[in-house]
N, C-alpha and C positions, 0 to 999 in steps of 0.2 A: 208515670214519672220516669221509670227506668228506661222506657223506650225513647222518651224525649232526650234524656241525657245521652243515650247511645247515639242518637241522630246528631246531636250537637258535637260530640267527639269526632264522629265521622266527617262532619263539615270542616272542623278545624284541621283534621289530617289532610283533607283534600286541598285546602287553602295553602297550608304550609308546604305541601308537596309541589304545588304550582309555583310558589315563590322560589323554591330551591331550583326548579328547572329553569326559570328565568335568569337567576343568578349565574347558573352554570353556562348559559349561552352567551353572556356578556363578553368574557375573554375571547371566545372564538370570533365574535364579531370584530373586536379590536385588532386581533391578530391578522385579519385579512387586509389591514391598512398599515403597513410598517411606516415608521417615521421617515420623512424625507431627509436627505443628506445635503448639506451646503456644498456648492461647487468648490473644487480645490483651487487655490491661488496659482497664478502662473509660475512656472519654474524659473530659477535664476537664468538658465540658458535661454529660455523663451524671452525673458525681459531683456537680456543682453542682445539677442538677435534683433529685437525691436530698436534698441539703441544703435546698433550697427546699421540698420536700414536708414535711420535718421542721419547717421554720420555720412552714409553714402550720398544722401540727398544734399547735405551740406557741402561735401567735397565737389559735387558736380554742379553746384549752383542751382539746384532744383528744390530748395527748401519749401515746405508747405506754407501756404498763406494762412496763418492762424487766426481764427475768429476769437477775439478776446473779451468782448463786451458781455455777452451772455455767460461765458465761462467765468469771468471775474465775479459776476453776481452769484452764480451757483457756488463758487468756492468760498464765498463770504461766510457760509454756514459750517465749513470744515474742510480739512485736507486729508488726503490719503495717498501720498506719493509712494510709488513702489521702490524708488531708487534713491539712495543717499550717495552723494558724490563729495569726496574729500579732494579738493583740487588746489592748484597753485593760484595765488592772487593775480598772477600775470594778466595784464589787460587783454592779451591776445588769446587767452584760454577761457572762454565763457562756456561752461557746460551746456547751458540751455541752447546756445547757438550751435555748438560743436555736434550735439546729438539731435538737433532740430526738434526740440521739445517745447511744450507750451506751459502756461501757468499751471501749477499744481502737480507737475510730472516729476520734478526733481527736488530733493531736499539737499541744498548745497552748503558745504562748509569750505571756506577758502582761506588760505594763509600762504605767506611766502614759503616756497619749498614744499607745499602740500604736506605740512606736518601738523599735528594736533596737540595742543596743550589740554589742560583739564577742561577748559570751557569747550574746546572743540570736541573732545571725547564725550562730554556731557550732552552736547547737541546731537551727536550721532546716537547716543543712548536714547534720547528723547524720540527721535524719528523711528528707531527700531522698536522700542518698547511701547510707545504710546500712539504712534501713527501707523504702525504696521508695515513699515518699509522692510523689504526682505532681501535687498541687494545693496551692498556697499561697494562702490567703485573708488579705488584710490588712483587718482589720475595725475601723473607727472607730465612733463613735456620737454621736448628737446631744447637745448640752449637755455636751460634754467639759470637765471642770474643768482638765485639764492644758493644753488648747488655750486656754481662757479665761485662764489664768495667763500664757501666752505673749503673748496679745493685749494684756494689761494693760501690758506693757512694764516692769513692776516687777521689781526684783532679788529673787530667791528667798532665803529665810532661811538656807539651807544650800547648800554646793557641790553636794551630791548632788541636791537638788531642782533646782538651776540646770542640772544636766547634761541633764535631759530637756527643760527649757524651751529650752535651746540647740539641741536637735535639732529642735524644732518651729518655731523662729524663721524658717527659710527659707520655710515654708508660709505663715506670717503675712505675710511680706514679699510673697510672690507674690499673696496675696489683696488686699493693699493696692495692688499694681501694677495689678490688674484694676479698681481704682476702687471696691472695696467698703469701706464705712465704717460706723461706728456699730453699731447693733444687728445688722446682717447680717454684720459682720466675723467673729464667732466661728464661725458656721455655715459660712461660705465657707472659713475657715481650717481647719475640721475636715475638709472634703472635700479641700482642698489637702494637708493633712497625711497623709491616707491615701495619696494619690498620691506625695507626697515620701518617705514611709516605704518604700513598695514600691520606689521608685527607689534609695533608700539601701541597701536590703538587697542588691540586685543589684550596685550599684556597689562594694560592699565585699567581694564574694565571687566569685572566679573560678570556684569549683566550681558555684555556682548559675547563673552566666551560661552556663556550658557545658551544664548540664542543660536550660536554657531553649532554647539554640540547637539542641540535639539532640532537642528535642520531648519530653523526659522530665519536664519541670516546667512548669507553667502558673501564672501569677500573676493572681488576680482581686482587685479592690478593691471593698469594700462598706461600707455604713454601717447600723448598727443604730438603729432608731427607738425611743427610750425610751417614748414615749407609746403606740405601737401594738404594739410587739414585732416589727415587720416588719424584715427585712433587705433592703436595696435595693442592687443593683449600681450602681456609680458610673460605670463605663465598660465597654469591651469586655473588659478584664481580661487581654489578651495582651500581654506585655511583651517588647520587644526588648532585647538587651544594651546597656548605656550605651556 
């Protein structure tokens, strides 16, 4: 009986020792296959370079012939635009055409004078927070009628029209402070208004400020030239939170 019990104890010891050895080898097997990392999204500079390439095609009259039928069907399931554009409503400034882009490429918000009220800012937040857009382009243009109206100092005929002029007034004041007068005032105020609009968007949105601080959203400022069709960067484009 004692010999049988001893044999049984030895058998249990051998079995438990084998299990321990198997358990010890599992981590080593897993460590040989580290988890894969997802590819990094394109940088703001890379996205901008693609937009500029499209603008060059537009300027030279060599815009791509966009295939839209199959793309339209694929986009019916969702959208992931890399770029948000806050642009003027002017009929001569269509971002999709100016940058030679296709369906699903740009998330566009337009208003007279490229200014954004609460609805406009909320739309930008939606694109940045929920659609993953990582570049915001605030796009003004030469000979902007809304800025010219603000420069005139005249009262607008309706409260609604006065609302966008009121948003542009600080840019006009800034241009005047810089000593710009007469014929040069409108163009100087247009550039100031692009800068002011970009600042206003961030100042009115904690969501967008956090995205900028985290490096998930970059803001570029630009001006479209009506005569040539070119888009010109107005500054470095990287905004700190106000």
